[in-house]
Every structure is written in C-alpha cells, then in structure tokens.
KOLSESE-245520 format. One line per field, with one value per atom (N, C-alpha, C): residue number from 1; atom name; x, y negated, z. Coordinates in steps of 0.1 Angstrom, whole numbers, plus 2048, in hexadecimal, padded with zeros to 3 digits. Atoms other than C-alpha are relative to their C-alpha. Layout:
pos [NUM:...]
site [CA:...]
u [X:...]
v [Y:...]
w [Z:...]
This chain:
pos [1:1:1:2:2:2:3:3:3:4:4:4:5:5:5:6:6:6:7:7:7:8:8:8:9:9:9:10:10:10:11:11:11:12:12:12:13:13:13:14:14:14:15:15:15:16:16:16:17:17:17:18:18:18:19:19:19:20:20:20:21:21:21:22:22:22:23:23:23:24:24:24:25:25:25:26:26:26:27:27:27:28:28:28:29:29:29:30:30:30:31:31:31:32:32:32:33:33:33:34:34:34:35:35:35:36:36:36:37:37:37:38:38:38:39:39:39:40:40:40:41:41:41:42:42:42:43:43:43:44:44:44:45:45:45:46:46:46:47:47:47:48:48:48:49:49:49:50:50:50:51:51:51:52:52:52:53:53:53:54:54:54:55:55:55:56:56:56:57:57:57:58:58:58:59:59:59:60:60:60:61:61:61:62:62:62:63:63:63:64:64:64:65:65:65:66:66:66:67:67:67:68:68:68:69:69:69:70:70:70:71:71:71:72:72:72:73:73:73:74:74:74:75:75:75:76:76:76:77:77:77:78:78:78:79:79:79:80:80:80:81:81:81:82:82:82:83:83:83:84:84:84:85:85:85:86:86:86:87:87:87:88:88:88:89:89:89:90:90:90:91:91:91:92:92:92:93:93:93:94:94:94:95:95:95:96:96:96:97:97:97:98:98:98:99:99:99:100:100:100:101:101:101:102:102:102:103:103:103:104:104:104:105:105:105:106:106:106:107:107:107:108:108:108:109:109:109:110:110:110:111:111:111:112:112:112:113:113:113:114:114:114:115:115:115:116:116:116:117:117:117:118:118:118]
site [N:CA:C:N:CA:C:N:CA:C:N:CA:C:N:CA:C:N:CA:C:N:CA:C:N:CA:C:N:CA:C:N:CA:C:N:CA:C:N:CA:C:N:CA:C:N:CA:C:N:CA:C:N:CA:C:N:CA:C:N:CA:C:N:CA:C:N:CA:C:N:CA:C:N:CA:C:N:CA:C:N:CA:C:N:CA:C:N:CA:C:N:CA:C:N:CA:C:N:CA:C:N:CA:C:N:CA:C:N:CA:C:N:CA:C:N:CA:C:N:CA:C:N:CA:C:N:CA:C:N:CA:C:N:CA:C:N:CA:C:N:CA:C:N:CA:C:N:CA:C:N:CA:C:N:CA:C:N:CA:C:N:CA:C:N:CA:C:N:CA:C:N:CA:C:N:CA:C:N:CA:C:N:CA:C:N:CA:C:N:CA:C:N:CA:C:N:CA:C:N:CA:C:N:CA:C:N:CA:C:N:CA:C:N:CA:C:N:CA:C:N:CA:C:N:CA:C:N:CA:C:N:CA:C:N:CA:C:N:CA:C:N:CA:C:N:CA:C:N:CA:C:N:CA:C:N:CA:C:N:CA:C:N:CA:C:N:CA:C:N:CA:C:N:CA:C:N:CA:C:N:CA:C:N:CA:C:N:CA:C:N:CA:C:N:CA:C:N:CA:C:N:CA:C:N:CA:C:N:CA:C:N:CA:C:N:CA:C:N:CA:C:N:CA:C:N:CA:C:N:CA:C:N:CA:C:N:CA:C:N:CA:C:N:CA:C:N:CA:C:N:CA:C:N:CA:C:N:CA:C:N:CA:C:N:CA:C:N:CA:C:N:CA:C:N:CA:C:N:CA:C:N:CA:C:N:CA:C:N:CA:C:N:CA:C:N:CA:C:N:CA:C:N:CA:C:N:CA:C:N:CA:C]
u [808:62E:7F7:80A:60E:802:800:60E:7F4:80B:5F8:7F6:80A:5D7:801:800:5D2:7F8:808:5B8:808:7F7:5D1:80B:7F6:5EB:7FA:806:5D3:7FC:802:5C9:80C:7F3:5ED:805:7FC:5F4:7F7:809:5D5:804:7FC:5E1:80D:7F3:604:802:7FF:5FE:7FF:800:606:7FC:805:5F1:807:7F9:603:80D:7F3:624:7FD:803:614:7FB:804:604:80C:7F4:625:808:7F9:636:7F9:808:61B:802:7FE:61F:80D:7F3:644:802:7FF:641:7F9:806:629:808:7F6:642:80B:7F6:65C:7FB:805:646:7FC:803:63B:80D:7F4:65F:807:7F9:66C:7F6:809:64F:808:7F9:659:803:7FE:656:80C:7F5:670:80E:7F3:68B:80A:7F7:69A:807:7FB:6A0:808:7F9:6B1:80E:7F2:6D2:808:7F7:6F0:7FC:803:6E8:7F3:80C:6C5:800:7FF:6D1:808:7F6:6EF:7FC:801:6EF:80C:7F4:706:800:801:6FB:7F8:809:6E4:7F4:80C:6C8:7F7:809:6A9:801:7FD:6B8:7F9:805:6AC:806:7F9:6C6:7FE:803:6C1:7F2:80D:69C:800:800:6A3:806:7F9:6BB:7F9:805:6AC:7F1:80E:688:7F7:809:67C:802:7FE:687:7F4:80C:664:7FA:805:65C:80A:7F6:67D:80E:7F3:69C:80C:7F3:6BD:80C:7F5:6D2:80C:7F4:6F5:808:7F6:712:804:7FB:723:7F7:808:715:804:7FD:726:7F5:80B:707:7F7:808:6F7:808:7F8:713:808:7FA:71A:7FB:804:71A:809:7F8:727:805:7FB:73E:80F:7F2:760:802:7FD:771:809:7F7:786:80E:7F2:7A6:801:800:79B:7F5:80A:78A:7F9:806:782:7F2:80E:75C:7FE:802:755:7F7:808:741:809:7F9:74C:7F8:807:743:806:7FC:745:807:7F8:760:7FA:806:74C:7F6:809:735:807:7F9:750:80C:7F3:76F:7FE:803:75E:7F2:80D:740:7F5:80A:72D:7FE:800:736:7F9:806:72B:7F1:80E:70A:7F8:808:6FF:7F9:808:6F6:7F6:80A:6E4:7F4:80B:6CE:7F8:807:6C7:7F7:808:6BA:7F2:80C:69F:7F6:808:692:7FA:805:68A:7F2]
v [7F4:14B:7FC:804:147:809:7F9:150:809:7F8:16D:7F9:806:163:806:7FB:166:80E:7F4:181:80C:7F6:195:804:7FD:192:808:7F8:19E:80E:7F2:1BC:808:7F9:1C5:803:7FE:1C1:80B:7F5:1D7:80D:7F3:1F2:805:7FC:1F2:801:801:1EC:80E:7F3:20A:7FE:802:208:80A:7F6:227:7FA:806:214:7F6:809:1F8:807:7F8:211:805:7FA:222:7F4:80B:200:7FB:804:1F6:80A:7F5:218:7FF:801:214:7F3:80C:1F0:802:7FD:1FC:808:7F8:216:7F7:809:1FB:7F7:809:1E3:808:7F7:200:803:7FC:20A:7F4:80C:1E6:7F4:80B:1CF:7F3:80D:1AA:7FE:802:1AA:809:7F8:1C6:7FB:804:1B6:7F9:806:19F:809:7F7:1BD:80C:7F5:1D4:800:7FE:1E3:803:7FE:1E7:80E:7F3:20C:801:801:204:7F7:80A:1E9:805:7FD:1F6:80B:7F6:209:809:7F7:227:80B:7F5:23D:80C:7F5:253:801:801:249:7F5:80A:234:7F3:80D:213:7F5:80C:1F0:7FE:803:1EB:80B:7F5:20E:7FE:803:206:7F5:80C:1E4:803:7FE:1F1:80B:7F4:213:801:7FD:214:7F5:80B:1F2:7FE:803:1F6:7FD:802:1F7:7F2:80E:1D4:7F6:80A:1C4:806:7F9:1D0:7F8:807:1C6:809:7F7:1E2:7F9:807:1D9:7F9:806:1C8:80A:7F6:1D8:7FE:800:1DF:7F4:80C:1BF:7F6:80A:1AD:800:7FF:1B9:7FA:806:1A9:80A:7F5:1C9:80D:7F3:1ED:80B:7F5:210:808:7F9:220:7FE:801:21F:7F5:809:208:808:7FA:20F:803:800:209:807:7FA:219:80B:7F6:23B:803:7FD:23B:7FA:804:239:7FA:807:21F:7F3:80C:1FF:7F5:80A:1E3:7F4:80C:1BF:7F6:80B:1A0:7F6:809:18A:7F2:80E:16A:7FF:800:175:801:7FE:17B:808:7F9:18D:80E:7F2:1AD:804:7FC:1C2:7FA:806:1B5:7F1:80E:191:7FE:801:196:803:7FC:1A7:7F5:809:18C:7F6:80A:171:807:7F9:18B:802:7FE:193:7F3:80D:16F:7FC:803:16B:806:7F9:184:7F9:807:16E:7F3:80D:151:802]
w [7FD:A21:80C:7F6:A36:80C:7F4:A5A:802:7FE:A64:80A:7F7:A75:80E:7F2:A9A:800:801:A92:7FB:805:A7E:80A:7F6:A99:80C:7F5:AB4:7FC:805:A9E:800:800:A9A:80E:7F2:ABF:806:7FB:AC8:7FA:806:AB0:805:7FB:ABE:80F:7F1:AE3:806:7FA:AF8:80F:7F2:B18:80A:7F7:B26:805:7FC:B27:80B:7F5:B3B:80C:7F4:B52:808:7FA:B58:807:7FA:B5E:80D:7F4:B77:80B:7F6:B89:806:7FB:B8C:808:7F9:B97:80E:7F3:BB2:809:7F8:BBE:806:7FC:BC0:80C:7F6:BD4:80D:7F4:BEB:808:7F9:BF2:806:7FC:BF6:801:7FF:C01:804:7FD:C04:80E:7F1:C2A:804:7FC:C2C:7FB:807:C16:80A:7F7:C31:80A:7F6:C47:7FA:807:C2D:806:7FC:C39:7F3:80B:C22:7F9:806:C1C:7F9:807:C11:7F4:80B:BF9:7F4:80A:BE6:7F5:80B:BC5:801:801:BC1:80A:7F6:BDE:7FC:805:BC9:809:7F7:BE1:7FA:805:BD9:807:7FA:BE4:7F8:807:BDB:7F3:80C:BC1:7F6:809:BB2:7FA:805:BAF:7F5:808:BA0:7F2:80C:B86:7F7:808:B7B:800:7FF:B86:7FB:804:B7A:7F1:80E:B56:7F7:808:B49:801:7FE:B57:804:7FD:B60:7FE:804:B4E:803:7FD:B5E:7FE:803:B51:7F9:806:B46:80B:7F6:B57:80A:7F6:B74:80D:7F3:B97:808:7F8:BA3:7FE:802:B96:80D:7F4:BB7:80C:7F5:BCC:808:7F8:BDF:7FA:804:BD3:806:7FB:BDB:7F4:80C:BC2:7FF:803:BB1:7F5:80B:B98:7F6:80A:B79:806:7FB:B8D:80E:7F3:BAE:800:800:BAD:80D:7F3:BD2:801:7FF:BD8:80E:7F4:BF2:7FD:802:BF8:7FA:807:BE1:800:7FF:BDF:7F6:809:BC9:80A:7F7:BD9:801:800:BD1:80C:7F5:BEE:80E:7F3:C09:7FE:800:C13:806:7FB:C20:7FB:804:C18:808:7F7:C36:7FD:803:C2E:7F3:80D:C0A:800:800:C13:808:7F8:C2C:7F7:808:C12:7F7:808:BFD:808:7F8:C1A:803:7FD:C21:7F4:80B:BFE:800:7FF:C06:80A:7F6:C23:7FB:806:C0C:7FB]
C-alpha cells in the first residue's frame, strides 16, 4: 500500500488541527509560568510546593493545570516526593513523603528544592 504524500498529510493535518486547543494550552502554560517563574522556584516553601492542600500550589499546577501541554496524571502523589493527604491505610490527612528522600518531611523536601536551583 502506498504511503500518503506529504501534501495529503498536510491537508489532513490542516483540516483536523484545532488552533483553539493550542491557544488554551498556551494560556494555561502562561498562567503556570506567571505563578511559578523560574527565579521563584528555589525559594518555594513546603506549603507552596505540595499537592493536596486544595490551594494553587506548584504540584497542583503541574498535575492538573498543565494537562493540555504536559500530562503527568496517574501514579500516586508520591511522584512529587512530598504531598499533603492520606493513604489507604492511614486516613489522617498530613504531610507525607517518599522515604527515598529522607526520614522526615523537611529532610525529604530539601533535595527537591535543590533541584530547582540547578
């Protein structure tokens, strides 16, 4: 079977391309960059970083508000290293952390902040 020509592929793309989707993705990306400019990242405090507080934190933006241009949904909140919430076995809502980063929330958050300064 013959491959479609480049011209045919371009016509198909032009017919199907939704510029409004790209516009919305760029708008949301701009909101993210305005809320968390690169210079601000090394100074984020835990409360500004964690997901789970129902506030517009860095991780909340990354997971939910960047879907149009960078989808990282799935997996647990441990993917962020530190989060605020409960587990299946412990219903208490509190700061939680991935033990590979340290033995406390503060210790686990420290290397995450260092990554922002690179």
